[in-house]
N, C-alpha and C positions, 0 to 999 in steps of 0.2 A: 638838376641844376646844371647850368653850363659852367665852363671853366671861369669865365669872367665873373659870374655871380659868386662862385666859391672864393675867388681871389679878392672880391669886394668885401667879404665878411671879415670882421675884426677877429683877432685871435681869441678873444673872450667869447665871441658868438659861435665859434666853430664847434666847441665841445658840446654845448646844448643841442645844436643842430645835428651833430653826429649821433647823439643819444636818441633824438627824435627819429632820425632815419633808420637807425637800427631797430627801434620799436615798430616802425612801419613795415620794415622788411620781415620781421618775425610774424606780424599779423598777416602779411600777404602770403608768406610761406605756409602758414597754417591753413589759410583759405585755399591755397593751391592743393594742399595735401588732402583736404576734405572734399575738394571738387566744387567749391562754391565761388572760386575766383573766375573772373571773365577770361576766356581763352584768347590768347594772342595779344594781351594788353601791353606786355613789354615793361610793365611797371617794375617788376623785380629786377630786371636787368638795369634799368635806369637808376634805381636806388643803389644797387651795388656799385655802379660806376661813380655815382656821386660820393658814396662813402669812400671809395678808393681815392677820389680827387682830394677830399678833405684830409685823409690820412697822409697822402703824399705831400701835401702842402705843409702839414704839421711836421712831418719828418724832415723836410727841407729847412724849416725854420729852427729845428732843434740844433743846439750847439753840438759840434762834432767832438768826439773824444780822441785825444791824441795819446796813444799808449806807447 
């Protein structure tokens, strides 16, 4: 997902999407470890980046703690 697509998601929609992406990443990693994944597909990298984008956006919207 591109940055604009992630920014367009509502806060309530981000958490299910994050869980879906993590499940997909686990599936692709298991395929890569067994050798059944397509070589050079780049899907693992793209999913990891999308997960990072969602988590960064969630962190930015989280209220800051003043200690």
